[in-house]
C-alpha positions in Angstrom: 71.7 131.1 90.8 73.0 133.6 93.3 74.9 130.8 95.1 76.8 130.0 91.9 78.4 133.4 92.0 80.0 132.4 95.3 80.6 128.6 94.7 82.2 128.7 91.3 85.1 131.0 92.3 85.4 129.1 95.6 85.7 125.8 93.7 88.3 127.3 91.3 90.3 128.6 94.3 90.2 125.3 96.1 91.4 123.5 92.9 94.2 125.9 92.4 95.3 125.5 96.1 95.2 121.7 95.6 97.4 122.0 92.5 99.8 124.3 94.3 100.1 121.9 97.2 100.7 118.9 94.8 103.4 120.8 92.9 105.0 121.9 96.2 105.1 118.3 97.4 106.4 117.1 94.0 109.3 119.7 94.1 110.2 118.8 97.7 110.7 115.2 96.9 107.7 113.7 98.6 107.1 111.2 95.9 110.8 110.2 95.2 110.9 106.8 97.0 107.5 105.1 96.6 108.8 101.6 97.2 110.9 102.3 100.2 108.1 102.6 102.7 106.3 99.6 101.3 109.3 97.3 101.6 110.5 98.8 105.0 107.5 97.2 106.7 108.8 93.8 105.8 112.1 94.1 107.7 112.4 93.7 111.4 114.0 96.5 113.4 117.2 95.7 115.3 116.4 95.0 118.9 117.1 97.9 121.1 119.6 97.4 123.9 118.0 98.3 127.1 120.1 98.5 130.2 118.5 96.5 133.0 119.4 97.5 136.5 
């Protein structure tokens, strides 16, 4: 039972930190374009022009 005195506040703190991190990512626009990265993999990159000597 003594361990619960330490573990319950620790779990609440970790949950609060996770919520803060999620809200920070949400406000910074991390989840704005969900389909962009998924469709970007389907298109080829233009070939890079390398100068050969």
